[in-house]
N, C-alpha and C positions, 0 to 999 in steps of 0.2 A: 277318280274313282267315284263310281255310282253305289248308292244304299238305296235299298229297296224295305221300308219298315211296314208290315202288316199291321193291323189293330180290328177287333172289334169282334174276335173270337168268343165262346163260350157255351155253357150248358143251357138248352132250351127244352122244352118238351115236345112232344111231338104234334106237328099243326101250327108251331109258334114262328117266330122270323126272326133274323139276325141280318145285320149290314156290316160288310167288312170294307174296309178300307187299305187301301196300299199306296203309300207315299214314297216317291222317288226323289232323290236328293242328290246332290254332287256336281260334278262337271259335266252337265248335261246340253247339249246343242239342240236336242230333239227327241222326241220319242215316236217310237212306229208303233208296233202292237204291243198291247196290254193284256195280260189274259191271268185267270185263275185256274190252278190245278190242285188236285187233291189226291191225298195217298191214305186210304184206310188201310190198318194193320194186317199183313201178310198179302195186300195187293200192290200192284204197280201204280205208280202215278198216272192220274188220268186227267185229260183236259176237261174243265168244267164249262168255261166262256173266256172267248176273246173278243176284244174290240179294236179296230183300226183307229188311227189318228183323223180318219174322216168320218169316224162313227159306225161303220159295218161292223154288226156283230154276229157271232156264230155259237151257238149252244151245243152241249151234249144233250142227246135224246133226254135221257134221265133227267134233266133239270129244266126242259123246255115247258114256258109256262109257269115255273115258280120261281125261276132265279131271274135276276135281270142285272145285266153287268152296264155300268155307265164311267164316264170319265171326265175329270175337269182339266183341261189341258194346261190351263193358266196356273194350276196348282201343281201339274205332275202327278195327280192322282187319280186312282182307278176305284169303283166301288163295285161291290157284288151285294146286291140285296136278295136274300133268301127268304123265301115265302113258304108257307105250307111244307116246312121242315119235317122230314121222315127219320127215322132210326137208321137208313141205309145211307144216310148223307153224313154220317158222322166220319171224321177224318181229320186229317190236317189239312189246311187248305194254305197253298203258297201262291204266292203273285209273282209274276214273271213280267218283264218289259224288253223290249228289245231298243237299245237305246243308242242314239247317235252321240259320239263324244269325242275328245282329241285324239283318241285312239281308235277311232272310227265305230262302226257299226258293230253292237254285239249284245247278246242276251244276258240278263241278271236276274236271280231269284231273292226274294225274301227269305226270312227264317223261317215262316209258317206259322199260323194261329190254328190251335186246335178249335174244332167243332164238334160238339156232343149232343145228340139228340136222343133223349130218353126221358121218360118217365119216372 
């Protein structure tokens, strides 16, 4: 079994910064893509950023230039540095990882962490 645990969410003023972390644990042989998604009230879950095992990154247009995704493969951990936060960034942020384990390759989700941007 594989678990993803997110941390780092909270309340921040517009223009502020937060850093989210996502740690994967369990029976892991390797991790392919790791990504961050978010879901605001009344909206569908959307991709924020993804990073491959080789370090290639993709971002949603709405966060380009403000958010940075990174990962530490030795720690099976992904990070999302969020700068210049806006009220429209308010959402529950979910971590996703495509993991290779004893049962093959499959995707896992974390429980989510709330990010609220408000003055």
